[in-house]
Structure formats: structure tokens, C-alpha cells
C-alpha positions as CSV (number, residue, x, y, z in Angstrom):
1,X,170.9,81.7,168.3
2,X,167.9,83.3,169.9
3,X,168.9,86.7,168.7
4,X,169.2,85.6,165.1
5,X,165.7,83.9,165.4
6,X,164.2,87.2,166.7
7,X,165.9,89.2,163.8
8,X,164.6,86.6,161.3
9,X,161.1,86.9,162.7
10,X,161.2,90.7,162.3
11,X,162.6,90.3,158.7
12,X,159.8,87.9,157.7
13,X,157.2,90.1,159.4
14,X,158.5,93.2,157.5
15,X,158.4,91.3,154.2
16,X,154.8,90.1,154.8
17,X,153.6,93.6,155.7
18,X,155.4,95.0,152.7
19,X,153.7,92.6,150.4
20,X,150.3,93.0,151.9
21,X,150.4,96.8,151.8
22,X,151.8,96.8,148.3
23,X,148.9,94.7,147.1
24,X,146.2,96.4,149.0
25,X,147.3,100.1,148.8
26,X,150.4,101.1,146.8
27,X,154.2,100.9,146.9
28,X,154.7,104.1,148.9
29,X,152.4,102.7,151.7
30,X,154.4,99.5,151.8
31,X,157.7,101.4,152.3
32,X,156.1,103.6,154.9
33,X,155.0,100.5,156.9
34,X,158.4,98.9,156.7
35,X,159.9,102.2,157.9
36,X,157.5,102.3,160.8
37,X,158.5,98.7,161.7
38,X,162.2,99.6,161.5
39,X,161.8,102.8,163.6
40,X,159.7,101.0,166.3
41,X,162.2,98.2,166.4
42,X,165.2,100.5,166.9
43,X,163.5,102.8,169.4
44,X,161.9,99.8,171.2
45,X,165.1,97.9,171.5
46,X,166.8,100.9,173.1
47,X,164.0,101.3,175.6
48,X,163.8,97.6,176.5
49,X,167.6,97.6,176.9
50,X,167.3,100.2,179.6
51,X,164.6,98.1,181.3
52,X,166.7,94.9,181.0
53,X,169.7,96.8,182.5
54,X,167.7,97.4,185.6
55,X,166.3,93.8,185.8
56,X,169.4,91.6,185.2
57,X,173.1,91.3,185.1
58,X,175.0,91.4,181.7
59,X,175.5,87.7,181.6
60,X,171.8,87.1,182.0
61,X,170.3,83.7,182.5
62,X,172.9,81.7,180.6
63,X,175.1,81.5,177.6
64,X,172.3,81.9,175.0
65,X,169.9,84.2,177.0
66,X,172.0,87.3,178.0
67,X,170.7,90.8,178.7
68,X,170.5,91.7,175.0
69,X,168.4,88.6,174.2
70,X,166.1,89.4,177.1
71,X,165.7,93.0,175.8
72,X,164.9,91.7,172.3
73,X,162.4,89.2,173.8
74,X,160.6,91.9,175.7
75,X,160.5,94.0,172.6
76,X,159.1,91.2,170.5
77,X,156.3,90.5,173.0
78,X,155.4,94.2,173.1
79,X,155.5,94.5,169.4
80,X,153.3,91.4,169.0
81,X,150.5,93.0,171.0
82,X,151.0,96.4,169.3
83,X,151.0,95.1,165.8
84,X,147.9,92.9,166.5
85,X,146.0,96.1,167.2
86,X,147.6,98.2,164.5
87,X,147.2,95.7,161.6
88,X,143.8,94.4,162.7
89,X,141.7,93.7,159.6
90,X,138.8,96.2,159.2
91,X,135.3,94.8,159.8
92,X,133.0,95.3,156.9
93,X,129.3,95.8,157.3
94,X,126.6,94.4,155.0
95,X,126.5,97.7,153.1
96,X,130.2,97.5,152.3
97,X,131.4,100.2,154.7
98,X,134.0,99.9,157.4
99,X,132.7,99.4,160.9
100,X,134.8,101.0,163.7
């Protein structure tokens, strides 16, 4: 159940980013952002699976929170902080130019 919730969160996030980038930029930018999310998800899951393998047994903490769920939870927390920085809205000055 936890795994399906994590996959659903990633699906909704991908759809939201796709829609935002399609409206703000263009369709190709939307597909590129969804591709970035998919690649980071796949690579991140394999990396966090290695970390989870060192930290816990395959059965994990119980029936619904096994090692794969732990790896996906680590991935989701890491992605949350990364995407908060990556998709941060640009600050606009009084003159209409972006401020770094």
C-alpha cells in the first residue's frame, strides 16, 4: 500500500510539472522535464536500494514496510529536497528581470 502511494505521488508530480512546463514554456520542455523525473526516479531507486540493503534485512520493519518500501521512502525524501531547489520559482525584480 505504501509503495503504491509513493508511485501515485510521483505520477501526480510528473503530471503537474508536465502541465506547468507546457503552459510556461512549450511541449518539448514538458517532455524533457518528465524524462528528467523518470531518469532520476530510476537511478535514485537503484542507489537507495543499495543503501537500504546495507541498513536493513529484506523483511524490513513489517509486512507493509519492507526494504523496497524503505528505499522508495528514502528516494522520495531526497527527491523532495532536490525538486524544491530545482523547481523553485524565479524571483522577479521591480524592473521585470530575474534575480538570482
